[in-house]
Phi, psi and omega in degrees: 000324178242147175286119190298324179296321178296316178302313182296317181299318182279331184268346186302314180301322182288322178297316181296317178296319180298317182301321181300331182249012180076020183258160174238116181284154178290157177263130181307124174084004179235128180282116175286162178300323176210152185214131174243136173256115189262144169061037185275148166266119193258127166254108194291328183109356182251020177075011174274158183296166178297144172234155177144174007286150178225152169258138180241121180257129178244126176239120186065243182244020181235150170279121183252344177199143170231122186209155174295145176298139182223124180299134177083352178230044181291137175298127182269146180200161181287337178211158181212155175240124176279110183253023179300126181075012179243158180252136177246127181235162169300153171303141184285147184244115182263106185277354181220081179244155174230118177274115189233143177240010172200154173216135179057029178080009181251130183290151184208121185296144175307323182304329182298314178290310188292318180289325176298318177300313179296319179299333178267011176084010181273117182254350178221133177231127169269105182279120187243050177135093176208186172290111189301314183291319178295320184287330174301319180293316176301319179299315180296316181293323178291320176300326182276356182076015180272352187222133174287101187202149169298163169289136190249127169254120193263114179241081180297162180279126177270135177220117180215162181244346180223167179300317180296314180301321179298314179297318180297318183299320181290321176299319181293318177303314181299314179298328185272002175094018177287149177273341180184201179204160175242146173225150182261199175314137179209164170280165186295320181293327178292313178299319179301316178300311177306308191280332174294315177294319177303319180296320180293323182268001182057041177261146180266158189222155175227127183248112167274091180288160176215195174284093188211182180296326183265154177212195185302329179297328178287322176297323179293316183295319188251357169087048173295143180288315180214143169268128180264147182064241184201341174311149177095334179273305173295327178304323181287354183240014179288133183304320184256008180079359178209143180291156180280067181287147171289161182301335184273358186298137178225113181298329181289343176270113189290337174295315177299312186300311183280334176294311182279343169300327180288355175249004189288309185303323183290342179270349177290139176282122186303320182295316179295319179301319178300322176295321179297312183297317177302316181293320175302315181297313183297324181276353180076024177277121179275171184225124174246090195286337182045056177306323189298323190289340181259000192296333178300331183294337178261354177194083186291327178298316178297319182296322182283352185230044178297136186297334183275352182301325186304320184259332191250350184278116179287142180303329178298319177291318183301320180291318183295327184288339183299141179307121185191110184293351175283343181251125182306128178084357179260055194266009188274046177286338180203100183228129192247168174302319181300319178301315180295321181297315179297319181293327176297316176296321178306311182299320181299314181292314180300311180298321178295324180293321179293319178297316179296320179300316178291321182296334177280351181113008183282158183259119183247135178241188181225134177210164186244322184064031183293165186101358178224160165050048175064028175243126176254155188306136177083305178297318180295327177292314180296326174295328176303319177298318180297320180289328173296324174293321176298328179291350176114005181272134174297152184306320180299320178295318180301317178294324174300316175305319188276354187229276185299318179295317176302318177299319178299318181295327179278352183076024183238030186291352181262003178213352178230160169087007179221150167269090188208144181301132181094343182281157175298146185274075170248106189217159171230141179249119192241134172275101185118163184261102182296337179290335176274331184198104178299344182293342178292348179277342184289139179297335185268004183284123181297139173057028179214213176092173178280131178273312179230136168247124182247117182239121181054038179082359180262117181276129176242126177285111190297320176298330175294315177301314181298320177296321178299315178298317178302321179291319177299317181291327183281330187302313184290338181293000000 
């Protein structure tokens, strides 16, 4: 799976350092029988302050002990990571990922996407729309440790036209091994069918609402697990029940769709919006806002000139991102200063709504939706963390959104999303303090970045993964 010369080249400095102290460093991509992370500063994931230094013992794929370092009583392990002066966080949970092997008709290896996620500290991905059969294989290979990949929760896209078809579709997903499902714009009877069947089967759901018959009130009524993006929430608070579109508006034209999406939040009635948020909290409907994926709409020049594109942007994505209404999200065929101004206001109101939602007791998660709109895998997710901070959340809360909250939305809060004894060993070891600056998590940040991403007890050397991705991106050029 890995080129042995490359592994030796990247691991040799760590091995040499380890030998000097009688330590054995982990091998990239191989789960040791036991692994200790020594002298770590721990961000647990539950919004409590940093603690440490602590030693973290991993046996197999579980955290079995966390304790202060003690002279003469060192935790023994087959391999160890010296985390002195480093921060350890739970592995990040991406609630809105798409595993893709082509863009704009150009092939792109799965490794490009999967390794980028791991290099950016993402150990869990809720895949909400990919090739179901291909992704099932990737999920199985990842679970077996045969593939460098985050753990995958598979939420295939549901498409039905009637209530009965909707219930049948969800039953079929359950029989085929899906972990949950995603659904797009729908009529009220179809959404009811999806969610009534899901409730009987105890399946979780993600709703990408749009300008449709259904909105957040329907998610509240029938129990959607999470609303993705933000459509459906301001729609439920419009004074007249419909946005003030011009007569020429066509939702199927993506330039129209995204242009007037930038005017939606300002039309929502604040009092009605407050009622919608209260009802979402009471019904337990979570919110995965994906701030990052729409950011190009408020500054297209910045989006087109990301500093990491030079080394990390795959040519297939570069082609897909070019303005072209045939490609979803590539709607910038005509984008104006006025559009950006509206979108900047959109963000201010939207961010305040997410902040109000959490303050009322709502559950907020983090997702990226990369592969569209000038966002590449992993980098788009890390930008999401920065945007949650821009929305007014303290860094400890942002980490909670990205870890413990994500685990709750997946229904895995008793084994994922925390640095805690008994939890699965999904961790990241970071050079630099992410609570001070989330930019230290990016692979292209000089003298910083994630050093190790540990998924299910398997340590991956993040710079090695990043180098692999750079080679994958450069090869087609």
